[in-house]
mmCIF file of the N, C-alpha and C atoms, coordinates in Angstrom:
data_MODEL
# 
_entry.id   MODEL 
# 
loop_
_atom_site.group_PDB 
_atom_site.id 
_atom_site.type_symbol 
_atom_site.label_atom_id 
_atom_site.label_alt_id 
_atom_site.label_comp_id 
_atom_site.label_asym_id 
_atom_site.label_entity_id 
_atom_site.label_seq_id 
_atom_site.pdbx_PDB_ins_code 
_atom_site.Cartn_x 
_atom_site.Cartn_y 
_atom_site.Cartn_z 
_atom_site.occupancy 
_atom_site.B_iso_or_equiv 
_atom_site.pdbx_formal_charge 
_atom_site.auth_seq_id 
_atom_site.auth_comp_id 
_atom_site.auth_asym_id 
_atom_site.auth_atom_id 
_atom_site.pdbx_PDB_model_num 
ATOM 1   N N  . MET A 1 1  ? -20.978 -1.312  14.246  1.00 0.00 ? 1  MET A N  1 
ATOM 2   C CA . MET A 1 1  ? -21.115 -1.992  13.206  1.00 0.00 ? 1  MET A CA 1 
ATOM 3   C C  . MET A 1 1  ? -22.144 -3.299  13.674  1.00 0.00 ? 1  MET A C  1 
ATOM 4   N N  . SER A 1 2  ? -23.050 -3.366  12.756  1.00 0.00 ? 2  SER A N  1 
ATOM 5   C CA . SER A 1 2  ? -24.282 -4.560  13.156  1.00 0.00 ? 2  SER A CA 1 
ATOM 6   C C  . SER A 1 2  ? -24.037 -5.765  11.984  1.00 0.00 ? 2  SER A C  1 
ATOM 7   N N  . PHE A 1 3  ? -23.709 -6.770  12.878  1.00 0.00 ? 3  PHE A N  1 
ATOM 8   C CA . PHE A 1 3  ? -23.554 -8.159  12.282  1.00 0.00 ? 3  PHE A CA 1 
ATOM 9   C C  . PHE A 1 3  ? -24.666 -8.899  11.840  1.00 0.00 ? 3  PHE A C  1 
ATOM 10  N N  . TYR A 1 4  ? -25.228 -9.566  11.104  1.00 0.00 ? 4  TYR A N  1 
ATOM 11  C CA . TYR A 1 4  ? -26.462 -10.767 11.147  1.00 0.00 ? 4  TYR A CA 1 
ATOM 12  C C  . TYR A 1 4  ? -25.657 -11.952 12.135  1.00 0.00 ? 4  TYR A C  1 
ATOM 13  N N  . ASP A 1 5  ? -24.471 -12.283 12.140  1.00 0.00 ? 5  ASP A N  1 
ATOM 14  C CA . ASP A 1 5  ? -24.177 -13.261 12.887  1.00 0.00 ? 5  ASP A CA 1 
ATOM 15  C C  . ASP A 1 5  ? -22.677 -13.486 12.987  1.00 0.00 ? 5  ASP A C  1 
ATOM 16  N N  . GLU A 1 6  ? -22.038 -13.980 13.961  1.00 0.00 ? 6  GLU A N  1 
ATOM 17  C CA . GLU A 1 6  ? -20.541 -14.584 14.136  1.00 0.00 ? 6  GLU A CA 1 
ATOM 18  C C  . GLU A 1 6  ? -20.395 -15.968 13.652  1.00 0.00 ? 6  GLU A C  1 
ATOM 19  N N  . ILE A 1 7  ? -19.565 -16.078 12.617  1.00 0.00 ? 7  ILE A N  1 
ATOM 20  C CA . ILE A 1 7  ? -19.470 -17.395 12.231  1.00 0.00 ? 7  ILE A CA 1 
ATOM 21  C C  . ILE A 1 7  ? -17.965 -17.923 12.124  1.00 0.00 ? 7  ILE A C  1 
ATOM 22  N N  . GLU A 1 8  ? -17.666 -19.116 12.893  1.00 0.00 ? 8  GLU A N  1 
ATOM 23  C CA . GLU A 1 8  ? -16.281 -19.697 12.717  1.00 0.00 ? 8  GLU A CA 1 
ATOM 24  C C  . GLU A 1 8  ? -15.854 -19.944 11.427  1.00 0.00 ? 8  GLU A C  1 
ATOM 25  N N  . ILE A 1 9  ? -14.411 -19.799 10.874  1.00 0.00 ? 9  ILE A N  1 
ATOM 26  C CA . ILE A 1 9  ? -14.369 -20.167 9.625   1.00 0.00 ? 9  ILE A CA 1 
ATOM 27  C C  . ILE A 1 9  ? -14.226 -21.492 9.159   1.00 0.00 ? 9  ILE A C  1 
ATOM 28  N N  . GLU A 1 10 ? -14.409 -22.269 10.294  1.00 0.00 ? 10 GLU A N  1 
ATOM 29  C CA . GLU A 1 10 ? -14.519 -23.841 9.922   1.00 0.00 ? 10 GLU A CA 1 
ATOM 30  C C  . GLU A 1 10 ? -15.894 -24.020 9.396   1.00 0.00 ? 10 GLU A C  1 
ATOM 31  N N  . ASP A 1 11 ? -16.945 -23.124 9.747   1.00 0.00 ? 11 ASP A N  1 
ATOM 32  C CA . ASP A 1 11 ? -17.975 -23.424 9.292   1.00 0.00 ? 11 ASP A CA 1 
ATOM 33  C C  . ASP A 1 11 ? -18.404 -22.711 7.762   1.00 0.00 ? 11 ASP A C  1 
ATOM 34  N N  . MET A 1 12 ? -17.345 -22.499 7.255   1.00 0.00 ? 12 MET A N  1 
ATOM 35  C CA . MET A 1 12 ? -17.254 -21.772 5.712   1.00 0.00 ? 12 MET A CA 1 
ATOM 36  C C  . MET A 1 12 ? -17.215 -22.553 5.008   1.00 0.00 ? 12 MET A C  1 
ATOM 37  N N  . THR A 1 13 ? -17.224 -22.124 3.591   1.00 0.00 ? 13 THR A N  1 
ATOM 38  C CA . THR A 1 13 ? -16.609 -23.084 2.484   1.00 0.00 ? 13 THR A CA 1 
ATOM 39  C C  . THR A 1 13 ? -15.450 -22.472 1.495   1.00 0.00 ? 13 THR A C  1 
ATOM 40  N N  . TYR A 1 14 ? -14.533 -23.164 1.460   1.00 0.00 ? 14 TYR A N  1 
ATOM 41  C CA . TYR A 1 14 ? -13.401 -22.510 1.063   1.00 0.00 ? 14 TYR A CA 1 
ATOM 42  C C  . TYR A 1 14 ? -13.427 -22.915 -0.499  1.00 0.00 ? 14 TYR A C  1 
ATOM 43  N N  . HIS A 1 15 ? -13.177 -21.882 -1.255  1.00 0.00 ? 15 HIS A N  1 
ATOM 44  C CA . HIS A 1 15 ? -13.234 -22.158 -2.804  1.00 0.00 ? 15 HIS A CA 1 
ATOM 45  C C  . HIS A 1 15 ? -11.955 -22.043 -3.285  1.00 0.00 ? 15 HIS A C  1 
ATOM 46  N N  . GLU A 1 16 ? -11.055 -23.288 -3.374  1.00 0.00 ? 16 GLU A N  1 
ATOM 47  C CA . GLU A 1 16 ? -9.575  -22.749 -3.741  1.00 0.00 ? 16 GLU A CA 1 
ATOM 48  C C  . GLU A 1 16 ? -9.710  -22.318 -5.262  1.00 0.00 ? 16 GLU A C  1 
ATOM 49  N N  . SER A 1 17 ? -10.464 -22.312 -6.036  1.00 0.00 ? 17 SER A N  1 
ATOM 50  C CA . SER A 1 17 ? -10.264 -21.786 -7.563  1.00 0.00 ? 17 SER A CA 1 
ATOM 51  C C  . SER A 1 17 ? -10.461 -20.247 -7.618  1.00 0.00 ? 17 SER A C  1 
ATOM 52  N N  . THR A 1 18 ? -11.229 -19.986 -6.575  1.00 0.00 ? 18 THR A N  1 
ATOM 53  C CA . THR A 1 18 ? -11.547 -18.364 -6.561  1.00 0.00 ? 18 THR A CA 1 
ATOM 54  C C  . THR A 1 18 ? -10.862 -17.782 -5.306  1.00 0.00 ? 18 THR A C  1 
ATOM 55  N N  . THR A 1 19 ? -10.343 -18.725 -4.416  1.00 0.00 ? 19 THR A N  1 
ATOM 56  C CA . THR A 1 19 ? -10.013 -18.494 -3.118  1.00 0.00 ? 19 THR A CA 1 
ATOM 57  C C  . THR A 1 19 ? -10.576 -17.372 -2.233  1.00 0.00 ? 19 THR A C  1 
ATOM 58  N N  . LEU A 1 20 ? -12.086 -17.618 -2.485  1.00 0.00 ? 20 LEU A N  1 
ATOM 59  C CA . LEU A 1 20 ? -13.160 -17.050 -1.675  1.00 0.00 ? 20 LEU A CA 1 
ATOM 60  C C  . LEU A 1 20 ? -13.757 -18.053 -0.492  1.00 0.00 ? 20 LEU A C  1 
ATOM 61  N N  . TYR A 1 21 ? -14.033 -17.780 0.629   1.00 0.00 ? 21 TYR A N  1 
ATOM 62  C CA . TYR A 1 21 ? -14.575 -18.379 1.675   1.00 0.00 ? 21 TYR A CA 1 
ATOM 63  C C  . TYR A 1 21 ? -16.220 -17.717 1.612   1.00 0.00 ? 21 TYR A C  1 
ATOM 64  N N  . THR A 1 22 ? -17.263 -18.988 1.680   1.00 0.00 ? 22 THR A N  1 
ATOM 65  C CA . THR A 1 22 ? -18.579 -18.259 1.197   1.00 0.00 ? 22 THR A CA 1 
ATOM 66  C C  . THR A 1 22 ? -19.372 -19.120 2.512   1.00 0.00 ? 22 THR A C  1 
ATOM 67  N N  . TYR A 1 23 ? -20.592 -18.640 2.733   1.00 0.00 ? 23 TYR A N  1 
ATOM 68  C CA . TYR A 1 23 ? -21.389 -19.026 3.806   1.00 0.00 ? 23 TYR A CA 1 
ATOM 69  C C  . TYR A 1 23 ? -22.838 -18.735 3.388   1.00 0.00 ? 23 TYR A C  1 
ATOM 70  N N  . PRO A 1 24 ? -23.931 -19.701 3.406   1.00 0.00 ? 24 PRO A N  1 
ATOM 71  C CA . PRO A 1 24 ? -25.150 -19.329 3.048   1.00 0.00 ? 24 PRO A CA 1 
ATOM 72  C C  . PRO A 1 24 ? -25.967 -18.053 3.719   1.00 0.00 ? 24 PRO A C  1 
ATOM 73  N N  . CYS A 1 25 ? -26.490 -17.190 2.859   1.00 0.00 ? 25 CYS A N  1 
ATOM 74  C CA . CYS A 1 25 ? -26.936 -16.210 3.502   1.00 0.00 ? 25 CYS A CA 1 
ATOM 75  C C  . CYS A 1 25 ? -28.507 -16.234 3.397   1.00 0.00 ? 25 CYS A C  1 
ATOM 76  N N  . PRO A 1 26 ? -29.294 -15.859 4.400   1.00 0.00 ? 26 PRO A N  1 
ATOM 77  C CA . PRO A 1 26 ? -30.838 -16.010 4.362   1.00 0.00 ? 26 PRO A CA 1 
ATOM 78  C C  . PRO A 1 26 ? -31.589 -15.679 2.995   1.00 0.00 ? 26 PRO A C  1 
ATOM 79  N N  . CYS A 1 27 ? -31.218 -14.414 2.439   1.00 0.00 ? 27 CYS A N  1 
ATOM 80  C CA . CYS A 1 27 ? -31.668 -14.224 1.153   1.00 0.00 ? 27 CYS A CA 1 
ATOM 81  C C  . CYS A 1 27 ? -31.527 -15.259 -0.022  1.00 0.00 ? 27 CYS A C  1 
ATOM 82  N N  . GLY A 1 28 ? -30.791 -16.127 0.299   1.00 0.00 ? 28 GLY A N  1 
ATOM 83  C CA . GLY A 1 28 ? -30.644 -17.315 -0.716  1.00 0.00 ? 28 GLY A CA 1 
ATOM 84  C C  . GLY A 1 28 ? -29.234 -17.323 -1.458  1.00 0.00 ? 28 GLY A C  1 
ATOM 85  N N  . ASP A 1 29 ? -28.544 -15.983 -1.400  1.00 0.00 ? 29 ASP A N  1 
ATOM 86  C CA . ASP A 1 29 ? -27.278 -15.849 -1.997  1.00 0.00 ? 29 ASP A CA 1 
ATOM 87  C C  . ASP A 1 29 ? -26.207 -16.553 -0.923  1.00 0.00 ? 29 ASP A C  1 
ATOM 88  N N  . GLN A 1 30 ? -25.001 -16.027 -1.039  1.00 0.00 ? 30 GLN A N  1 
ATOM 89  C CA . GLN A 1 30 ? -23.942 -16.753 -0.059  1.00 0.00 ? 30 GLN A CA 1 
ATOM 90  C C  . GLN A 1 30 ? -23.017 -15.290 0.176   1.00 0.00 ? 30 GLN A C  1 
ATOM 91  N N  . PHE A 1 31 ? -22.823 -15.254 1.677   1.00 0.00 ? 31 PHE A N  1 
ATOM 92  C CA . PHE A 1 31 ? -21.411 -14.205 2.206   1.00 0.00 ? 31 PHE A CA 1 
ATOM 93  C C  . PHE A 1 31 ? -20.379 -14.769 1.737   1.00 0.00 ? 31 PHE A C  1 
ATOM 94  N N  . GLU A 1 32 ? -19.609 -13.572 1.477   1.00 0.00 ? 32 GLU A N  1 
ATOM 95  C CA . GLU A 1 32 ? -18.542 -13.995 0.618   1.00 0.00 ? 32 GLU A CA 1 
ATOM 96  C C  . GLU A 1 32 ? -17.085 -13.404 1.300   1.00 0.00 ? 32 GLU A C  1 
ATOM 97  N N  . ILE A 1 33 ? -16.119 -13.654 1.231   1.00 0.00 ? 33 ILE A N  1 
ATOM 98  C CA . ILE A 1 33 ? -14.754 -13.008 1.738   1.00 0.00 ? 33 ILE A CA 1 
ATOM 99  C C  . ILE A 1 33 ? -13.829 -13.566 1.265   1.00 0.00 ? 33 ILE A C  1 
ATOM 100 N N  . SER A 1 34 ? -12.612 -12.901 0.805   1.00 0.00 ? 34 SER A N  1 
ATOM 101 C CA . SER A 1 34 ? -11.485 -13.381 0.026   1.00 0.00 ? 34 SER A CA 1 
ATOM 102 C C  . SER A 1 34 ? -10.420 -13.584 1.154   1.00 0.00 ? 34 SER A C  1 
ATOM 103 N N  . LEU A 1 35 ? -9.666  -14.495 0.835   1.00 0.00 ? 35 LEU A N  1 
ATOM 104 C CA . LEU A 1 35 ? -8.585  -15.198 1.451   1.00 0.00 ? 35 LEU A CA 1 
ATOM 105 C C  . LEU A 1 35 ? -7.650  -13.881 1.707   1.00 0.00 ? 35 LEU A C  1 
ATOM 106 N N  . SER A 1 36 ? -7.475  -13.340 0.710   1.00 0.00 ? 36 SER A N  1 
ATOM 107 C CA . SER A 1 36 ? -6.233  -12.020 0.768   1.00 0.00 ? 36 SER A CA 1 
ATOM 108 C C  . SER A 1 36 ? -7.016  -10.933 1.653   1.00 0.00 ? 36 SER A C  1 
ATOM 109 N N  . ASP A 1 37 ? -8.083  -10.762 1.519   1.00 0.00 ? 37 ASP A N  1 
ATOM 110 C CA . ASP A 1 37 ? -8.843  -10.067 2.712   1.00 0.00 ? 37 ASP A CA 1 
ATOM 111 C C  . ASP A 1 37 ? -8.679  -10.495 4.369   1.00 0.00 ? 37 ASP A C  1 
ATOM 112 N N  . LEU A 1 38 ? -8.970  -11.702 4.390   1.00 0.00 ? 38 LEU A N  1 
ATOM 113 C CA . LEU A 1 38 ? -8.625  -12.383 5.635   1.00 0.00 ? 38 LEU A CA 1 
ATOM 114 C C  . LEU A 1 38 ? -7.293  -12.395 6.313   1.00 0.00 ? 38 LEU A C  1 
ATOM 115 N N  . ARG A 1 39 ? -6.502  -12.347 5.431   1.00 0.00 ? 39 ARG A N  1 
ATOM 116 C CA . ARG A 1 39 ? -4.750  -12.179 5.426   1.00 0.00 ? 39 ARG A CA 1 
ATOM 117 C C  . ARG A 1 39 ? -4.433  -10.834 5.811   1.00 0.00 ? 39 ARG A C  1 
ATOM 118 N N  . ASP A 1 40 ? -5.296  -10.142 5.393   1.00 0.00 ? 40 ASP A N  1 
ATOM 119 C CA . ASP A 1 40 ? -5.081  -8.352  5.514   1.00 0.00 ? 40 ASP A CA 1 
ATOM 120 C C  . ASP A 1 40 ? -5.838  -8.208  7.104   1.00 0.00 ? 40 ASP A C  1 
ATOM 121 N N  . GLY A 1 41 ? -6.586  -9.037  7.582   1.00 0.00 ? 41 GLY A N  1 
ATOM 122 C CA . GLY A 1 41 ? -6.904  -8.443  9.128   1.00 0.00 ? 41 GLY A CA 1 
ATOM 123 C C  . GLY A 1 41 ? -8.525  -8.216  8.813   1.00 0.00 ? 41 GLY A C  1 
ATOM 124 N N  . GLU A 1 42 ? -9.067  -8.309  7.604   1.00 0.00 ? 42 GLU A N  1 
ATOM 125 C CA . GLU A 1 42 ? -10.319 -8.194  7.307   1.00 0.00 ? 42 GLU A CA 1 
ATOM 126 C C  . GLU A 1 42 ? -11.618 -9.086  8.240   1.00 0.00 ? 42 GLU A C  1 
ATOM 127 N N  . GLU A 1 43 ? -12.267 -8.879  8.632   1.00 0.00 ? 43 GLU A N  1 
ATOM 128 C CA . GLU A 1 43 ? -13.080 -10.164 9.190   1.00 0.00 ? 43 GLU A CA 1 
ATOM 129 C C  . GLU A 1 43 ? -14.684 -9.837  8.721   1.00 0.00 ? 43 GLU A C  1 
ATOM 130 N N  . VAL A 1 44 ? -15.074 -9.105  7.925   1.00 0.00 ? 44 VAL A N  1 
ATOM 131 C CA . VAL A 1 44 ? -16.267 -9.015  7.683   1.00 0.00 ? 44 VAL A CA 1 
ATOM 132 C C  . VAL A 1 44 ? -16.582 -9.680  6.143   1.00 0.00 ? 44 VAL A C  1 
ATOM 133 N N  . ALA A 1 45 ? -17.718 -10.539 6.185   1.00 0.00 ? 45 ALA A N  1 
ATOM 134 C CA . ALA A 1 45 ? -18.238 -11.156 5.097   1.00 0.00 ? 45 ALA A CA 1 
ATOM 135 C C  . ALA A 1 45 ? -19.359 -10.397 4.894   1.00 0.00 ? 45 ALA A C  1 
ATOM 136 N N  . VAL A 1 46 ? -19.426 -10.206 3.328   1.00 0.00 ? 46 VAL A N  1 
ATOM 137 C CA . VAL A 1 46 ? -20.921 -9.472  3.302   1.00 0.00 ? 46 VAL A CA 1 
ATOM 138 C C  . VAL A 1 46 ? -21.621 -10.273 1.672   1.00 0.00 ? 46 VAL A C  1 
ATOM 139 N N  . CYS A 1 47 ? -22.826 -10.029 2.201   1.00 0.00 ? 47 CYS A N  1 
ATOM 140 C CA . CYS A 1 47 ? -23.643 -10.708 0.758   1.00 0.00 ? 47 CYS A CA 1 
ATOM 141 C C  . CYS A 1 47 ? -23.831 -9.801  -0.360  1.00 0.00 ? 47 CYS A C  1 
ATOM 142 N N  . PRO A 1 48 ? -23.470 -10.214 -1.483  1.00 0.00 ? 48 PRO A N  1 
ATOM 143 C CA . PRO A 1 48 ? -23.548 -9.031  -2.747  1.00 0.00 ? 48 PRO A CA 1 
ATOM 144 C C  . PRO A 1 48 ? -24.877 -8.860  -2.985  1.00 0.00 ? 48 PRO A C  1 
ATOM 145 N N  . SER A 1 49 ? -25.955 -9.882  -2.773  1.00 0.00 ? 49 SER A N  1 
ATOM 146 C CA . SER A 1 49 ? -27.344 -9.464  -3.007  1.00 0.00 ? 49 SER A CA 1 
ATOM 147 C C  . SER A 1 49 ? -27.976 -8.780  -1.947  1.00 0.00 ? 49 SER A C  1 
ATOM 148 N N  . CYS A 1 50 ? -27.589 -8.697  -0.596  1.00 0.00 ? 50 CYS A N  1 
ATOM 149 C CA . CYS A 1 50 ? -28.613 -7.914  0.075   1.00 0.00 ? 50 CYS A CA 1 
ATOM 150 C C  . CYS A 1 50 ? -27.856 -7.375  1.332   1.00 0.00 ? 50 CYS A C  1 
ATOM 151 N N  . SER A 1 51 ? -28.130 -6.510  2.528   1.00 0.00 ? 51 SER A N  1 
ATOM 152 C CA . SER A 1 51 ? -27.291 -5.658  3.296   1.00 0.00 ? 51 SER A CA 1 
ATOM 153 C C  . SER A 1 51 ? -26.608 -6.264  4.494   1.00 0.00 ? 51 SER A C  1 
ATOM 154 N N  . LEU A 1 52 ? -27.131 -7.663  4.623   1.00 0.00 ? 52 LEU A N  1 
ATOM 155 C CA . LEU A 1 52 ? -26.453 -8.588  5.526   1.00 0.00 ? 52 LEU A CA 1 
ATOM 156 C C  . LEU A 1 52 ? -24.992 -8.502  5.478   1.00 0.00 ? 52 LEU A C  1 
ATOM 157 N N  . MET A 1 53 ? -24.331 -8.752  6.769   1.00 0.00 ? 53 MET A N  1 
ATOM 158 C CA . MET A 1 53 ? -22.965 -8.937  6.933   1.00 0.00 ? 53 MET A CA 1 
ATOM 159 C C  . MET A 1 53 ? -22.838 -9.962  8.122   1.00 0.00 ? 53 MET A C  1 
ATOM 160 N N  . ILE A 1 54 ? -21.581 -10.645 7.908   1.00 0.00 ? 54 ILE A N  1 
ATOM 161 C CA . ILE A 1 54 ? -21.470 -11.586 9.112   1.00 0.00 ? 54 ILE A CA 1 
ATOM 162 C C  . ILE A 1 54 ? -20.041 -11.187 9.705   1.00 0.00 ? 54 ILE A C  1 
ATOM 163 N N  . LYS A 1 55 ? -19.467 -11.676 10.865  1.00 0.00 ? 55 LYS A N  1 
ATOM 164 C CA . LYS A 1 55 ? -18.552 -11.335 11.320  1.00 0.00 ? 55 LYS A CA 1 
ATOM 165 C C  . LYS A 1 55 ? -17.669 -12.835 11.261  1.00 0.00 ? 55 LYS A C  1 
ATOM 166 N N  . VAL A 1 56 ? -16.407 -12.850 10.641  1.00 0.00 ? 56 VAL A N  1 
ATOM 167 C CA . VAL A 1 56 ? -15.819 -14.410 10.318  1.00 0.00 ? 56 VAL A CA 1 
ATOM 168 C C  . VAL A 1 56 ? -15.112 -14.472 11.735  1.00 0.00 ? 56 VAL A C  1 
ATOM 169 N N  . ILE A 1 57 ? -14.825 -15.399 12.948  1.00 0.00 ? 57 ILE A N  1 
ATOM 170 C CA . ILE A 1 57 ? -14.073 -15.604 13.768  1.00 0.00 ? 57 ILE A CA 1 
ATOM 171 C C  . ILE A 1 57 ? -13.023 -16.747 13.127  1.00 0.00 ? 57 ILE A C  1 
ATOM 172 N N  . PHE A 1 58 ? -11.635 -16.275 13.047  1.00 0.00 ? 58 PHE A N  1 
ATOM 173 C CA . PHE A 1 58 ? -10.756 -17.128 12.702  1.00 0.00 ? 58 PHE A CA 1 
ATOM 174 C C  . PHE A 1 58 ? -9.443  -16.693 13.293  1.00 0.00 ? 58 PHE A C  1 
ATOM 175 N N  . GLY A 1 59 ? -8.481  -17.439 13.117  1.00 0.00 ? 59 GLY A N  1 
ATOM 176 C CA . GLY A 1 59 ? -6.892  -17.336 13.743  1.00 0.00 ? 59 GLY A CA 1 
ATOM 177 C C  . GLY A 1 59 ? -6.367  -17.244 12.280  1.00 0.00 ? 59 GLY A C  1 
ATOM 178 N N  . VAL A 1 60 ? -5.039  -16.661 12.340  1.00 0.00 ? 60 VAL A N  1 
ATOM 179 C CA . VAL A 1 60 ? -4.063  -16.862 10.974  1.00 0.00 ? 60 VAL A CA 1 
ATOM 180 C C  . VAL A 1 60 ? -3.747  -18.325 10.661  1.00 0.00 ? 60 VAL A C  1 
ATOM 181 N N  . ASP A 1 61 ? -3.585  -18.963 11.854  1.00 0.00 ? 61 ASP A N  1 
ATOM 182 C CA . ASP A 1 61 ? -3.336  -20.454 11.388  1.00 0.00 ? 61 ASP A CA 1 
ATOM 183 C C  . ASP A 1 61 ? -4.420  -21.236 10.707  1.00 0.00 ? 61 ASP A C  1 
ATOM 184 N N  . ASP A 1 62 ? -5.613  -20.718 10.797  1.00 0.00 ? 62 ASP A N  1 
ATOM 185 C CA . ASP A 1 62 ? -6.839  -21.486 10.124  1.00 0.00 ? 62 ASP A CA 1 
ATOM 186 C C  . ASP A 1 62 ? -6.732  -21.210 8.979   1.00 0.00 ? 62 ASP A C  1 
ATOM 187 N N  . LEU A 1 63 ? -5.829  -20.081 8.227   1.00 0.00 ? 63 LEU A N  1 
ATOM 188 C CA . LEU A 1 63 ? -5.947  -20.129 6.745   1.00 0.00 ? 63 LEU A CA 1 
ATOM 189 C C  . LEU A 1 63 ? -5.233  -20.943 5.923   1.00 0.00 ? 63 LEU A C  1 
ATOM 190 N N  . PRO A 1 64 ? -5.615  -21.346 4.845   1.00 0.00 ? 64 PRO A N  1 
ATOM 191 C CA . PRO A 1 64 ? -4.485  -22.030 4.038   1.00 0.00 ? 64 PRO A CA 1 
ATOM 192 C C  . PRO A 1 64 ? -3.052  -21.702 3.938   1.00 0.00 ? 64 PRO A C  1 
ATOM 193 N N  . LYS A 1 65 ? -2.414  -22.677 3.880   1.00 0.00 ? 65 LYS A N  1 
ATOM 194 C CA . LYS A 1 65 ? -0.791  -22.161 4.118   1.00 0.00 ? 65 LYS A CA 1 
ATOM 195 C C  . LYS A 1 65 ? -0.442  -22.089 2.733   1.00 0.00 ? 65 LYS A C  1 
ATOM 196 N N  . GLY A 1 66 ? 0.583   -21.296 2.397   1.00 0.00 ? 66 GLY A N  1 
ATOM 197 C CA . GLY A 1 66 ? 1.559   -21.059 1.065   1.00 0.00 ? 66 GLY A CA 1 
ATOM 198 C C  . GLY A 1 66 ? 0.611   -19.714 0.534   1.00 0.00 ? 66 GLY A C  1 
ATOM 199 N N  . ASP A 1 67 ? 0.775   -19.739 -0.791  1.00 0.00 ? 67 ASP A N  1 
ATOM 200 C CA . ASP A 1 67 ? 0.199   -18.582 -1.837  1.00 0.00 ? 67 ASP A CA 1 
ATOM 201 C C  . ASP A 1 67 ? -1.107  -18.496 -1.850  1.00 0.00 ? 67 ASP A C  1 
ATOM 202 N N  . GLY A 1 68 ? -1.963  -19.458 -2.054  1.00 0.00 ? 68 GLY A N  1 
ATOM 203 C CA . GLY A 1 68 ? -3.051  -19.729 -1.937  1.00 0.00 ? 68 GLY A CA 1 
ATOM 204 C C  . GLY A 1 68 ? -3.911  -18.202 -2.517  1.00 0.00 ? 68 GLY A C  1 
ATOM 205 N N  . ASP A 1 69 ? -3.426  -17.416 -2.428  1.00 0.00 ? 69 ASP A N  1 
ATOM 206 C CA . ASP A 1 69 ? -4.565  -16.317 -2.595  1.00 0.00 ? 69 ASP A CA 1 
ATOM 207 C C  . ASP A 1 69 ? -4.523  -15.644 -4.159  1.00 0.00 ? 69 ASP A C  1 
ATOM 208 N N  . GLY A 1 70 ? -3.973  -16.750 -5.105  1.00 0.00 ? 70 GLY A N  1 
ATOM 209 C CA . GLY A 1 70 ? -4.069  -16.333 -6.232  1.00 0.00 ? 70 GLY A CA 1 
ATOM 210 C C  . GLY A 1 70 ? -2.868  -15.277 -6.949  1.00 0.00 ? 70 GLY A C  1 
ATOM 211 N N  . ALA A 1 71 ? -2.242  -14.948 -6.061  1.00 0.00 ? 71 ALA A N  1 
ATOM 212 C CA . ALA A 1 71 ? -0.963  -14.029 -6.320  1.00 0.00 ? 71 ALA A CA 1 
ATOM 213 C C  . ALA A 1 71 ? 0.268   -14.797 -6.617  1.00 0.00 ? 71 ALA A C  1 
ATOM 214 N N  . THR A 1 72 ? 0.953   -14.498 -7.691  1.00 0.00 ? 72 THR A N  1 
ATOM 215 C CA . THR A 1 72 ? 2.132   -15.326 -8.167  1.00 0.00 ? 72 THR A CA 1 
ATOM 216 C C  . THR A 1 72 ? 3.229   -14.442 -7.877  1.00 0.00 ? 72 THR A C  1 
ATOM 217 N N  . THR A 1 73 ? 4.254   -14.936 -7.434  1.00 0.00 ? 73 THR A N  1 
ATOM 218 C CA . THR A 1 73 ? 5.530   -14.270 -7.178  1.00 0.00 ? 73 THR A CA 1 
ATOM 219 C C  . THR A 1 73 ? 6.609   -14.782 -8.103  1.00 0.00 ? 73 THR A C  1 
ATOM 220 N N  . ALA A 1 74 ? 7.024   -13.639 -8.671  1.00 0.00 ? 74 ALA A N  1 
ATOM 221 C CA . ALA A 1 74 ? 7.916   -13.767 -9.881  1.00 0.00 ? 74 ALA A CA 1 
ATOM 222 C C  . ALA A 1 74 ? 9.519   -14.175 -9.227  1.00 0.00 ? 74 ALA A C  1 
ATOM 223 N N  . ALA A 1 75 ? 9.873   -15.462 -9.962  1.00 0.00 ? 75 ALA A N  1 
ATOM 224 C CA . ALA A 1 75 ? 11.194  -15.829 -9.403  1.00 0.00 ? 75 ALA A CA 1 
ATOM 225 C C  . ALA A 1 75 ? 12.298  -14.564 -9.750  1.00 0.00 ? 75 ALA A C  1 
ATOM 226 N N  . PRO A 1 76 ? 13.424  -14.526 -9.048  1.00 0.00 ? 76 PRO A N  1 
ATOM 227 C CA . PRO A 1 76 ? 14.507  -13.598 -9.507  1.00 0.00 ? 76 PRO A CA 1 
ATOM 228 C C  . PRO A 1 76 ? 14.975  -14.005 -10.577 1.00 0.00 ? 76 PRO A C  1 
ATOM 229 N N  . VAL A 1 77 ? 15.683  -13.187 -11.511 1.00 0.00 ? 77 VAL A N  1 
ATOM 230 C CA . VAL A 1 77 ? 16.266  -13.428 -12.688 1.00 0.00 ? 77 VAL A CA 1 
ATOM 231 C C  . VAL A 1 77 ? 17.491  -12.829 -12.370 1.00 0.00 ? 77 VAL A C  1 
ATOM 232 N N  . VAL A 1 78 ? 18.689  -13.979 -12.789 1.00 0.00 ? 78 VAL A N  1 
ATOM 233 C CA . VAL A 1 78 ? 19.896  -13.949 -12.951 1.00 0.00 ? 78 VAL A CA 1 
ATOM 234 C C  . VAL A 1 78 ? 20.459  -13.185 -13.992 1.00 0.00 ? 78 VAL A C  1 
ATOM 235 N N  . VAL A 1 79 ? 20.940  -11.866 -14.341 1.00 0.00 ? 79 VAL A N  1 
ATOM 236 C CA . VAL A 1 79 ? 21.425  -11.239 -15.218 1.00 0.00 ? 79 VAL A CA 1 
ATOM 237 C C  . VAL A 1 79 ? 23.156  -11.285 -15.173 1.00 0.00 ? 79 VAL A C  1 
ATOM 238 N N  . ALA A 1 80 ? 23.421  -11.836 -16.364 1.00 0.00 ? 80 ALA A N  1 
ATOM 239 C CA . ALA A 1 80 ? 24.865  -11.912 -16.425 1.00 0.00 ? 80 ALA A CA 1 
ATOM 240 C C  . ALA A 1 80 ? 25.819  -10.408 -16.929 1.00 0.00 ? 80 ALA A C  1 
ATOM 241 N N  . ALA A 1 81 ? 26.764  -10.179 -16.319 1.00 0.00 ? 81 ALA A N  1 
ATOM 242 C CA . ALA A 1 81 ? 27.318  -8.723  -16.044 1.00 0.00 ? 81 ALA A CA 1 
ATOM 243 C C  . ALA A 1 81 ? 28.173  -8.849  -17.392 1.00 0.00 ? 81 ALA A C  1 
# 
């Protein structure tokens, strides 16, 4: 797989409302990768407007703590017998 560049996650912008990391693409759009994809081990951010891809360099400790991926965890429900 050929990458346009390798970018440290610290150089990307994290958007908490969408849980996306973005980085400027030379075409004028943004490379994007979701927090959940990063947590799943994905390291390739793609540009939705062109064919370029970047490799994101990161460690699990670099990712935001907590749920932060937009998923909600249901609280256990106590049922009386």
